[in-house]
Every structure is written in structure tokens, then in C-alpha cells.
Backbone of each chain as nested JSON, in Angstrom:
{
  "chains": [
    {"id": "A", "residues": [
      {"number": 1, "name": "MET", "atoms": {"N": [31.957, 23.811, 16.665], "CA": [31.558, 24.767, 15.611], "C": [30.991, 23.994, 14.42]}},
      {"number": 2, "name": "ARG", "atoms": {"N": [29.848, 24.382, 13.949], "CA": [29.099, 23.618, 12.976], "C": [29.75, 23.539, 11.597]}},
      {"number": 3, "name": "TYR", "atoms": {"N": [30.329, 24.602, 11.101], "CA": [30.826, 24.613, 9.72], "C": [32.045, 23.727, 9.48]}},
      {"number": 4, "name": "ARG", "atoms": {"N": [32.789, 23.439, 10.537], "CA": [33.879, 22.472, 10.389], "C": [33.327, 21.147, 9.884]}},
      {"number": 5, "name": "MET", "atoms": {"N": [32.175, 20.759, 10.435], "CA": [31.567, 19.469, 10.093], "C": [31.005, 19.494, 8.674]}},
      {"number": 6, "name": "VAL", "atoms": {"N": [30.333, 20.592, 8.32], "CA": [29.779, 20.744, 6.968], "C": [30.917, 20.631, 5.947]}},
      {"number": 7, "name": "LEU", "atoms": {"N": [31.967, 21.376, 6.201], "CA": [33.128, 21.397, 5.323], "C": [33.74, 19.994, 5.203]}},
      {"number": 8, "name": "GLY", "atoms": {"N": [33.924, 19.33, 6.329], "CA": [34.512, 17.99, 6.344], "C": [33.694, 16.998, 5.528]}},
      {"number": 9, "name": "LYS", "atoms": {"N": [32.388, 17.049, 5.719], "CA": [31.514, 16.139, 4.986], "C": [31.56, 16.403, 3.488]}},
      {"number": 10, "name": "ASN", "atoms": {"N": [31.584, 17.687, 3.12], "CA": [31.615, 18.031, 1.694], "C": [32.952, 17.676, 1.046]}},
      {"number": 11, "name": "ILE", "atoms": {"N": [34.038, 17.893, 1.752], "CA": [35.345, 17.512, 1.206], "C": [35.362, 16.005, 0.971]}},
      {"number": 12, "name": "HIS", "atoms": {"N": [34.872, 15.257, 1.945], "CA": [34.793, 13.797, 1.794], "C": [33.948, 13.439, 0.56]}},
      {"number": 13, "name": "LYS", "atoms": {"N": [32.784, 14.063, 0.445], "CA": [31.857, 13.766, -0.662], "C": [32.509, 14.022, -2.026]}},
      {"number": 14, "name": "TYR", "atoms": {"N": [33.103, 15.183, -2.194], "CA": [33.704, 15.517, -3.499], "C": [34.979, 14.714, -3.764]}},
      {"number": 15, "name": "ARG", "atoms": {"N": [35.684, 14.348, -2.703], "CA": [36.862, 13.489, -2.876], "C": [36.431, 12.111, -3.398]}},
      {"number": 16, "name": "MET", "atoms": {"N": [35.357, 11.57, -2.808], "CA": [34.825, 10.273, -3.254], "C": [34.371, 10.362, -4.721]}},
      {"number": 17, "name": "LYS", "atoms": {"N": [33.662, 11.457, -5.04], "CA": [33.167, 11.66, -6.413], "C": [34.287, 11.6, -7.435]}},
      {"number": 18, "name": "LYS", "atoms": {"N": [35.449, 12.112, -7.049], "CA": [36.6, 12.103, -7.953], "C": [37.4, 10.812, -7.839]}},
      {"number": 19, "name": "GLY", "atoms": {"N": [36.998, 9.927, -6.935], "CA": [37.705, 8.659, -6.744], "C": [39.133, 8.843, -6.25]}},
      {"number": 20, "name": "LEU", "atoms": {"N": [39.324, 9.869, -5.401], "CA": [40.672, 10.141, -4.878], "C": [40.839, 9.585, -3.466]}},
      {"number": 21, "name": "SER", "atoms": {"N": [41.999, 9.039, -3.184], "CA": [42.355, 8.68, -1.804], "C": [42.721, 9.963, -1.061]}},
      {"number": 22, "name": "GLN", "atoms": {"N": [42.72, 9.902, 0.279], "CA": [43.17, 11.059, 1.068], "C": [44.613, 11.396, 0.704]}},
      {"number": 23, "name": "GLU", "atoms": {"N": [45.391, 10.364, 0.456], "CA": [46.797, 10.567, 0.114], "C": [46.945, 11.345, -1.196]}},
      {"number": 24, "name": "LYS", "atoms": {"N": [46.155, 10.951, -2.183], "CA": [46.23, 11.602, -3.496], "C": [45.757, 13.057, -3.397]}},
      {"number": 25, "name": "LEU", "atoms": {"N": [44.642, 13.266, -2.703], "CA": [44.146, 14.638, -2.527], "C": [45.202, 15.48, -1.812]}},
      {"number": 26, "name": "ALA", "atoms": {"N": [45.778, 14.92, -0.764], "CA": [46.812, 15.629, 0.0], "C": [47.973, 16.035, -0.917]}},
      {"number": 27, "name": "GLU", "atoms": {"N": [48.345, 15.116, -1.785], "CA": [49.447, 15.376, -2.718], "C": [49.092, 16.533, -3.662]}},
      {"number": 28, "name": "TYR", "atoms": {"N": [47.863, 16.528, -4.179], "CA": [47.414, 17.604, -5.089], "C": [47.379, 18.965, -4.405]}},
      {"number": 29, "name": "CYS", "atoms": {"N": [47.108, 18.964, -3.081], "CA": [46.981, 20.222, -2.324], "C": [48.302, 20.694, -1.745]}},
      {"number": 30, "name": "GLY", "atoms": {"N": [49.276, 19.803, -1.669], "CA": [50.499, 20.14, -0.944], "C": [50.279, 20.113, 0.564]}},
      {"number": 31, "name": "LEU", "atoms": {"N": [49.319, 19.271, 1.006], "CA": [49.058, 19.131, 2.442], "C": [49.352, 17.683, 2.843]}},
      {"number": 32, "name": "HIS", "atoms": {"N": [49.217, 17.364, 4.127], "CA": [49.523, 16.012, 4.587], "C": [48.257, 15.15, 4.65]}},
      {"number": 33, "name": "ARG", "atoms": {"N": [48.411, 13.866, 4.37], "CA": [47.276, 12.935, 4.37], "C": [46.527, 12.929, 5.701]}},
      {"number": 34, "name": "THR", "atoms": {"N": [47.257, 12.926, 6.797], "CA": [46.578, 12.875, 8.101], "C": [45.821, 14.181, 8.373]}},
      {"number": 35, "name": "TYR", "atoms": {"N": [46.326, 15.27, 7.813], "CA": [45.629, 16.56, 7.953], "C": [44.294, 16.505, 7.207]}},
      {"number": 36, "name": "ILE", "atoms": {"N": [44.289, 15.976, 5.995], "CA": [43.045, 15.835, 5.22], "C": [42.035, 14.988, 6.009]}},
      {"number": 37, "name": "GLY", "atoms": {"N": [42.497, 13.895, 6.582], "CA": [41.618, 13.033, 7.381], "C": [41.007, 13.786, 8.557]}},
      {"number": 38, "name": "ALA", "atoms": {"N": [41.823, 14.558, 9.247], "CA": [41.349, 15.316, 10.409], "C": [40.353, 16.397, 9.987]}},
      {"number": 39, "name": "VAL", "atoms": {"N": [40.605, 17.038, 8.851], "CA": [39.682, 18.061, 8.34], "C": [38.344, 17.41, 7.98]}},
      {"number": 40, "name": "GLU", "atoms": {"N": [38.393, 16.251, 7.354], "CA": [37.149, 15.555, 6.983], "C": [36.331, 15.174, 8.219]}},
      {"number": 41, "name": "ARG", "atoms": {"N": [37.007, 14.946, 9.331], "CA": [36.302, 14.601, 10.576], "C": [35.939, 15.845, 11.396]}},
      {"number": 42, "name": "GLY", "atoms": {"N": [36.236, 17.026, 10.871], "CA": [35.886, 18.266, 11.583], "C": [36.765, 18.54, 12.784]}},
      {"number": 43, "name": "GLU", "atoms": {"N": [37.956, 17.937, 12.794], "CA": [38.835, 18.071, 13.965], "C": [39.781, 19.257, 13.874]}},
      {"number": 44, "name": "ARG", "atoms": {"N": [39.907, 19.838, 12.689], "CA": [40.892, 20.917, 12.534], "C": [40.216, 22.239, 12.189]}},
      {"number": 45, "name": "ASN", "atoms": {"N": [40.753, 23.289, 12.771], "CA": [40.267, 24.643, 12.504], "C": [40.981, 25.172, 11.255]}},
      {"number": 46, "name": "ILE", "atoms": {"N": [40.594, 24.63, 10.116], "CA": [41.277, 24.886, 8.835], "C": [41.182, 26.357, 8.42]}},
      {"number": 47, "name": "SER", "atoms": {"N": [42.222, 26.843, 7.775], "CA": [42.255, 28.242, 7.343], "C": [41.734, 28.391, 5.918]}},
      {"number": 48, "name": "ILE", "atoms": {"N": [41.397, 29.611, 5.597], "CA": [40.85, 29.933, 4.266], "C": [41.818, 29.545, 3.133]}},
      {"number": 49, "name": "ASP", "atoms": {"N": [43.101, 29.753, 3.33], "CA": [44.057, 29.398, 2.269], "C": [44.045, 27.89, 1.999]}},
      {"number": 50, "name": "ASN", "atoms": {"N": [43.97, 27.085, 3.059], "CA": [43.93, 25.636, 2.865], "C": [42.588, 25.174, 2.299]}},
      {"number": 51, "name": "ILE", "atoms": {"N": [41.508, 25.823, 2.695], "CA": [40.188, 25.51, 2.114], "C": [40.253, 25.742, 0.6]}},
      {"number": 52, "name": "GLU", "atoms": {"N": [40.869, 26.851, 0.216], "CA": [40.983, 27.181, -1.207], "C": [41.847, 26.154, -1.953]}},
      {"number": 53, "name": "LYS", "atoms": {"N": [42.932, 25.724, -1.331], "CA": [43.786, 24.701, -1.964], "C": [43.004, 23.412, -2.207]}},
      {"number": 54, "name": "ILE", "atoms": {"N": [42.225, 23.002, -1.209], "CA": [41.447, 21.763, -1.326], "C": [40.364, 21.915, -2.398]}},
      {"number": 55, "name": "ALA", "atoms": {"N": [39.67, 23.071, -2.407], "CA": [38.643, 23.308, -3.43], "C": [39.26, 23.237, -4.825]}},
      {"number": 56, "name": "ASN", "atoms": {"N": [40.419, 23.844, -5.001], "CA": [41.087, 23.812, -6.304], "C": [41.446, 22.383, -6.704]}},
      {"number": 57, "name": "ALA", "atoms": {"N": [41.951, 21.613, -5.763], "CA": [42.339, 20.231, -6.058], "C": [41.122, 19.378, -6.401]}},
      {"number": 58, "name": "LEU", "atoms": {"N": [39.984, 19.691, -5.763], "CA": [38.754, 18.932, -6.028], "C": [37.984, 19.487, -7.227]}},
      {"number": 59, "name": "GLU", "atoms": {"N": [38.482, 20.61, -7.765], "CA": [37.827, 21.3, -8.887], "C": [36.379, 21.654, -8.578]}},
      {"number": 60, "name": "VAL", "atoms": {"N": [36.17, 22.199, -7.383], "CA": [34.858, 22.723, -7.004], "C": [35.043, 24.167, -6.54]}},
      {"number": 61, "name": "ASP", "atoms": {"N": [33.936, 24.88, -6.494], "CA": [33.979, 26.234, -5.975], "C": [33.99, 26.169, -4.441]}},
      {"number": 62, "name": "VAL", "atoms": {"N": [34.67, 27.123, -3.81], "CA": [34.726, 27.146, -2.344], "C": [33.32, 27.118, -1.743]}},
      {"number": 63, "name": "THR", "atoms": {"N": [32.382, 27.836, -2.343], "CA": [31.015, 27.874, -1.787], "C": [30.379, 26.479, -1.751]}},
      {"number": 64, "name": "GLN", "atoms": {"N": [30.739, 25.622, -2.71], "CA": [30.183, 24.255, -2.706], "C": [30.602, 23.489, -1.462]}},
      {"number": 65, "name": "LEU", "atoms": {"N": [31.761, 23.813, -0.945], "CA": [32.255, 23.113, 0.242], "C": [31.52, 23.545, 1.517]}},
      {"number": 66, "name": "PHE", "atoms": {"N": [30.794, 24.654, 1.432], "CA": [30.051, 25.143, 2.603], "C": [28.56, 24.865, 2.508]}},
      {"number": 67, "name": "HIS", "atoms": {"N": [28.162, 24.211, 1.432], "CA": [26.742, 23.956, 1.262], "C": [26.278, 22.907, 2.268]}},
      {"number": 68, "name": "ASN", "atoms": {"N": [25.252, 23.273, 3.026], "CA": [24.744, 22.388, 4.077], "C": [23.45, 21.735, 3.611]}},
      {"number": 69, "name": "GLU", "atoms": {"N": [23.543, 20.448, 3.297], "CA": [22.382, 19.762, 2.715], "C": [21.191, 19.685, 3.646]}},
      {"number": 70, "name": "ARG", "atoms": {"N": [21.466, 19.748, 4.944], "CA": [20.349, 19.688, 5.904], "C": [19.687, 21.048, 6.097]}},
      {"number": 71, "name": "GLY", "atoms": {"N": [20.157, 22.042, 5.355], "CA": [19.578, 23.391, 5.497], "C": [20.063, 24.02, 6.784]}},
      {"number": 72, "name": "HIS", "atoms": {"N": [19.446, 25.122, 7.179], "CA": [19.926, 25.89, 8.341], "C": [19.253, 25.446, 9.635]}}
    ]},
    {"id": "B", "residues": [
      {"number": 1, "name": "MET", "atoms": {"N": [46.304, 34.622, -2.241], "CA": [45.169, 33.704, -2.368], "C": [43.892, 34.516, -2.562]}},
      {"number": 2, "name": "ARG", "atoms": {"N": [43.115, 34.152, -3.538], "CA": [41.992, 34.951, -3.965], "C": [40.86, 35.049, -2.941]}},
      {"number": 3, "name": "TYR", "atoms": {"N": [40.52, 33.964, -2.27], "CA": [39.331, 33.97, -1.408], "C": [39.483, 34.83, -0.155]}},
      {"number": 4, "name": "ARG", "atoms": {"N": [40.711, 35.065, 0.271], "CA": [40.905, 36.018, 1.369], "C": [40.305, 37.372, 1.012]}},
      {"number": 5, "name": "MET", "atoms": {"N": [40.517, 37.768, -0.245], "CA": [40.048, 39.078, -0.694], "C": [38.528, 39.11, -0.828]}},
      {"number": 6, "name": "VAL", "atoms": {"N": [37.97, 38.034, -1.398], "CA": [36.508, 37.929, -1.541], "C": [35.864, 38.041, -0.157]}},
      {"number": 7, "name": "LEU", "atoms": {"N": [36.391, 37.254, 0.761], "CA": [35.88, 37.228, 2.128], "C": [35.988, 38.614, 2.776]}},
      {"number": 8, "name": "GLY", "atoms": {"N": [37.129, 39.241, 2.632], "CA": [37.347, 40.557, 3.231], "C": [36.372, 41.595, 2.702]}},
      {"number": 9, "name": "LYS", "atoms": {"N": [36.181, 41.579, 1.39], "CA": [35.244, 42.531, 0.777], "C": [33.815, 42.3, 1.249]}},
      {"number": 10, "name": "ASN", "atoms": {"N": [33.428, 41.015, 1.342], "CA": [32.062, 40.7, 1.773], "C": [31.829, 41.026, 3.247]}},
      {"number": 11, "name": "ILE", "atoms": {"N": [32.824, 40.772, 4.083], "CA": [32.679, 41.128, 5.506], "C": [32.493, 42.637, 5.625]}},
      {"number": 12, "name": "HIS", "atoms": {"N": [33.311, 43.382, 4.876], "CA": [33.19, 44.845, 4.885], "C": [31.787, 45.272, 4.43]}},
      {"number": 13, "name": "LYS", "atoms": {"N": [31.333, 44.67, 3.344], "CA": [30.012, 45.017, 2.784], "C": [28.89, 44.772, 3.79]}},
      {"number": 14, "name": "TYR", "atoms": {"N": [28.862, 43.59, 4.374], "CA": [27.772, 43.271, 5.312], "C": [27.907, 44.04, 6.628]}},
      {"number": 15, "name": "ARG", "atoms": {"N": [29.137, 44.379, 7.007], "CA": [29.321, 45.201, 8.21], "C": [28.75, 46.603, 7.987]}},
      {"number": 16, "name": "MET", "atoms": {"N": [28.999, 47.148, 6.784], "CA": [28.463, 48.465, 6.436], "C": [26.927, 48.43, 6.406]}},
      {"number": 17, "name": "LYS", "atoms": {"N": [26.387, 47.355, 5.812], "CA": [24.921, 47.201, 5.719], "C": [24.261, 47.243, 7.091]}},
      {"number": 18, "name": "LYS", "atoms": {"N": [24.952, 46.703, 8.081], "CA": [24.409, 46.698, 9.437], "C": [24.797, 47.95, 10.215]}},
      {"number": 19, "name": "GLY", "atoms": {"N": [25.57, 48.822, 9.579], "CA": [25.986, 50.063, 10.235], "C": [26.87, 49.832, 11.445]}},
      {"number": 20, "name": "LEU", "atoms": {"N": [27.704, 48.795, 11.37], "CA": [28.588, 48.475, 12.497], "C": [29.998, 48.991, 12.272]}},
      {"number": 21, "name": "SER", "atoms": {"N": [30.616, 49.493, 13.308], "CA": [32.045, 49.812, 13.261], "C": [32.832, 48.506, 13.375]}},
      {"number": 22, "name": "GLN", "atoms": {"N": [34.114, 48.542, 12.988], "CA": [34.967, 47.354, 13.168], "C": [35.017, 46.976, 14.65]}},
      {"number": 23, "name": "GLU", "atoms": {"N": [35.032, 47.987, 15.495], "CA": [35.097, 47.755, 16.934], "C": [33.871, 47.001, 17.441]}},
      {"number": 24, "name": "LYS", "atoms": {"N": [32.707, 47.441, 16.97], "CA": [31.451, 46.821, 17.402], "C": [31.369, 45.381, 16.893]}},
      {"number": 25, "name": "LEU", "atoms": {"N": [31.71, 45.191, 15.614], "CA": [31.687, 43.824, 15.062], "C": [32.65, 42.938, 15.848]}},
      {"number": 26, "name": "ALA", "atoms": {"N": [33.838, 43.453, 16.116], "CA": [34.838, 42.692, 16.872], "C": [34.282, 42.275, 18.238]}},
      {"number": 27, "name": "GLU", "atoms": {"N": [33.583, 43.205, 18.868], "CA": [32.995, 42.936, 20.185], "C": [31.963, 41.798, 20.078]}},
      {"number": 28, "name": "TYR", "atoms": {"N": [31.124, 41.848, 19.06], "CA": [30.092, 40.819, 18.866], "C": [30.703, 39.433, 18.601]}},
      {"number": 29, "name": "CYS", "atoms": {"N": [31.872, 39.426, 17.963], "CA": [32.53, 38.155, 17.599], "C": [33.458, 37.639, 18.686]}},
      {"number": 30, "name": "GLY", "atoms": {"N": [33.82, 38.484, 19.622], "CA": [34.858, 38.121, 20.582], "C": [36.243, 38.125, 19.944]}},
      {"number": 31, "name": "LEU", "atoms": {"N": [36.42, 38.972, 18.925], "CA": [37.722, 39.091, 18.254], "C": [38.237, 40.519, 18.449]}},
      {"number": 32, "name": "HIS", "atoms": {"N": [39.436, 40.805, 17.965], "CA": [40.01, 42.141, 18.161], "C": [39.735, 43.032, 16.943]}},
      {"number": 33, "name": "ARG", "atoms": {"N": [39.53, 44.307, 17.192], "CA": [39.241, 45.269, 16.129], "C": [40.301, 45.272, 15.028]}},
      {"number": 34, "name": "THR", "atoms": {"N": [41.563, 45.242, 15.424], "CA": [42.619, 45.282, 14.404], "C": [42.628, 43.996, 13.561]}},
      {"number": 35, "name": "TYR", "atoms": {"N": [42.179, 42.905, 14.186], "CA": [42.087, 41.627, 13.459], "C": [41.0, 41.731, 12.383]}},
      {"number": 36, "name": "ILE", "atoms": {"N": [39.851, 42.297, 12.742], "CA": [38.757, 42.487, 11.767], "C": [39.255, 43.342, 10.598]}},
      {"number": 37, "name": "GLY", "atoms": {"N": [39.971, 44.404, 10.893], "CA": [40.513, 45.277, 9.849], "C": [41.437, 44.516, 8.911]}},
      {"number": 38, "name": "ALA", "atoms": {"N": [42.315, 43.715, 9.484], "CA": [43.272, 42.94, 8.688], "C": [42.553, 41.902, 7.826]}},
      {"number": 39, "name": "VAL", "atoms": {"N": [41.515, 41.28, 8.385], "CA": [40.732, 40.293, 7.614], "C": [40.036, 40.992, 6.447]}},
      {"number": 40, "name": "GLU", "atoms": {"N": [39.474, 42.171, 6.698], "CA": [38.784, 42.909, 5.625], "C": [39.751, 43.283, 4.497]}},
      {"number": 41, "name": "ARG", "atoms": {"N": [41.01, 43.464, 4.829], "CA": [42.009, 43.799, 3.807], "C": [42.656, 42.551, 3.191]}},
      {"number": 42, "name": "GLY", "atoms": {"N": [42.208, 41.373, 3.608], "CA": [42.745, 40.121, 3.056], "C": [44.145, 39.798, 3.546]}},
      {"number": 43, "name": "GLU", "atoms": {"N": [44.506, 40.38, 4.688], "CA": [45.874, 40.197, 5.198], "C": [46.035, 38.976, 6.104]}},
      {"number": 44, "name": "ARG", "atoms": {"N": [44.918, 38.411, 6.555], "CA": [45.013, 37.308, 7.51], "C": [44.453, 36.019, 6.928]}},
      {"number": 45, "name": "ASN", "atoms": {"N": [45.127, 34.94, 7.255], "CA": [44.697, 33.603, 6.832], "C": [43.691, 33.085, 7.866]}},
      {"number": 46, "name": "ILE", "atoms": {"N": [42.507, 33.65, 7.828], "CA": [41.472, 33.408, 8.845], "C": [41.002, 31.955, 8.843]}},
      {"number": 47, "name": "SER", "atoms": {"N": [40.661, 31.456, 10.011], "CA": [40.211, 30.061, 10.15], "C": [38.693, 29.966, 10.038]}},
      {"number": 48, "name": "ILE", "atoms": {"N": [38.253, 28.736, 9.792], "CA": [36.818, 28.475, 9.638], "C": [36.02, 28.864, 10.887]}},
      {"number": 49, "name": "ASP", "atoms": {"N": [36.563, 28.617, 12.073], "CA": [35.82, 28.972, 13.292], "C": [35.612, 30.49, 13.387]}},
      {"number": 50, "name": "ASN", "atoms": {"N": [36.633, 31.252, 13.031], "CA": [36.476, 32.716, 13.084], "C": [35.57, 33.23, 11.962]}},
      {"number": 51, "name": "ILE", "atoms": {"N": [35.628, 32.593, 10.802], "CA": [34.694, 32.958, 9.714], "C": [33.26, 32.755, 10.205]}},
      {"number": 52, "name": "GLU", "atoms": {"N": [33.023, 31.644, 10.879], "CA": [31.685, 31.344, 11.381], "C": [31.239, 32.361, 12.445]}},
      {"number": 53, "name": "LYS", "atoms": {"N": [32.163, 32.754, 13.331], "CA": [31.829, 33.768, 14.354], "C": [31.41, 35.086, 13.699]}},
      {"number": 54, "name": "ILE", "atoms": {"N": [32.17, 35.479, 12.655], "CA": [31.874, 36.747, 11.975], "C": [30.531, 36.65, 11.245]}},
      {"number": 55, "name": "ALA", "atoms": {"N": [30.292, 35.514, 10.565], "CA": [29.009, 35.328, 9.861], "C": [27.847, 35.417, 10.847]}},
      {"number": 56, "name": "ASN", "atoms": {"N": [27.987, 34.77, 11.991], "CA": [26.926, 34.817, 13.011], "C": [26.691, 36.25, 13.491]}},
      {"number": 57, "name": "ALA", "atoms": {"N": [27.766, 36.979, 13.734], "CA": [27.642, 38.357, 14.217], "C": [26.984, 39.252, 13.16]}},
      {"number": 58, "name": "LEU", "atoms": {"N": [27.255, 38.975, 11.89], "CA": [26.683, 39.773, 10.796], "C": [25.296, 39.254, 10.398]}},
      {"number": 59, "name": "GLU", "atoms": {"N": [24.889, 38.132, 10.998], "CA": [23.605, 37.491, 10.679], "C": [23.476, 37.173, 9.19]}},
      {"number": 60, "name": "VAL", "atoms": {"N": [24.541, 36.611, 8.642], "CA": [24.518, 36.121, 7.258], "C": [24.977, 34.663, 7.275]}},
      {"number": 61, "name": "ASP", "atoms": {"N": [24.682, 33.965, 6.191], "CA": [25.15, 32.598, 6.049], "C": [26.626, 32.629, 5.625]}},
      {"number": 62, "name": "VAL", "atoms": {"N": [27.399, 31.657, 6.073], "CA": [28.818, 31.601, 5.707], "C": [28.993, 31.656, 4.182]}},
      {"number": 63, "name": "THR", "atoms": {"N": [28.13, 30.977, 3.449], "CA": [28.271, 30.963, 1.976], "C": [28.172, 32.373, 1.387]}},
      {"number": 64, "name": "GLN", "atoms": {"N": [27.374, 33.248, 2.032], "CA": [27.258, 34.628, 1.525], "C": [28.597, 35.356, 1.588]}},
      {"number": 65, "name": "LEU", "atoms": {"N": [29.416, 34.979, 2.545], "CA": [30.716, 35.635, 2.692], "C": [31.716, 35.197, 1.619]}},
      {"number": 66, "name": "PHE", "atoms": {"N": [31.396, 34.115, 0.92], "CA": [32.294, 33.615, -0.135], "C": [31.795, 33.944, -1.536]}},
      {"number": 67, "name": "HIS", "atoms": {"N": [30.653, 34.623, -1.599], "CA": [30.103, 34.924, -2.908], "C": [30.964, 35.963, -3.623]}},
      {"number": 68, "name": "ASN", "atoms": {"N": [31.386, 35.604, -4.822], "CA": [32.268, 36.484, -5.578], "C": [31.478, 37.195, -6.67]}},
      {"number": 69, "name": "GLU", "atoms": {"N": [31.242, 38.48, -6.47], "CA": [30.382, 39.228, -7.392], "C": [30.926, 39.327, -8.805]}},
      {"number": 70, "name": "ARG", "atoms": {"N": [32.237, 39.207, -8.912], "CA": [32.836, 39.299, -10.254], "C": [32.795, 37.963, -10.992]}},
      {"number": 71, "name": "GLY", "atoms": {"N": [32.192, 36.951, -10.374], "CA": [32.139, 35.617, -10.986], "C": [33.485, 34.947, -10.888]}},
      {"number": 72, "name": "HIS", "atoms": {"N": [33.662, 33.883, -11.614], "CA": [34.881, 33.07, -11.488], "C": [35.953, 33.522, -12.468]}}
    ]}
  ]
}
């Protein structure tokens, strides 16, 4: 499924922008570090509630996490 | 969680625009009618793969389903 990958790449991008480790981001979200890693690699079928937690921790809007730079 | 509600309202809106019943949309997505109803009411913690299936069936971009008309 394509959007898992878009989401993973964007989470990685915004995490780097904030200079956060996966561990630190995980701590801010109340999620596990290995889960964040798997989401960034598009391996997990993440739910809307967890997407929202990550967006809040990264201080971005949820829609920013779905933006596909390569277009449609 | 706020985005469940945004998503539910937008799915309902675009389903109405296409003149689809919950049953018909469910059929197009390979999901169950009662599940679509629950998602529209913000009752389910829907996953990214199912969000993508619904967006494809409604012929909208995933980001359109997260657009919050009331702003932030």
C-alpha cells in the first residue's frame, strides 16, 4: 500500500528536522522506539490515532504527513 | 481523538457527493457496511491501509480526507 511509505518517509523527514532520535520521538508519543522505526519503513499498518500522536509530537499537521513529494 | 471525526465527516461528505450508499462504498472497498458507518461516526481507530482503500473507492486523495474545514 503506497501511503504507508509516504507517511514513513514524511515522519522520518520531520523527525530529522527536529533533530529527534526515534527513541525521543517514541517517548513524546507514548509509543515504542521499534514501532516508530517500523512505521518509518512502511512496515506497519498504523492507525489514525497513532498518526495523530506522531503529528502532535512532531508539531506538524496530519495532512503534512500525507504529502507526496513525487505527486500522484 | 480529533482526526477520527474529521475523517468520518469527510468520508461521509465525499460518499454523498458520489451518491453512494454505505453498502455500495463498502463493496467497492472490500470492507463491511457497518464498519463504514462506524468510521463515519468516528468510532473506529481506522488504519492507513483502510483509509487508502476508502480514498481510492471515493476517487479522492488521502489528504482530502484529512482536510478540516473548521481550521485548526
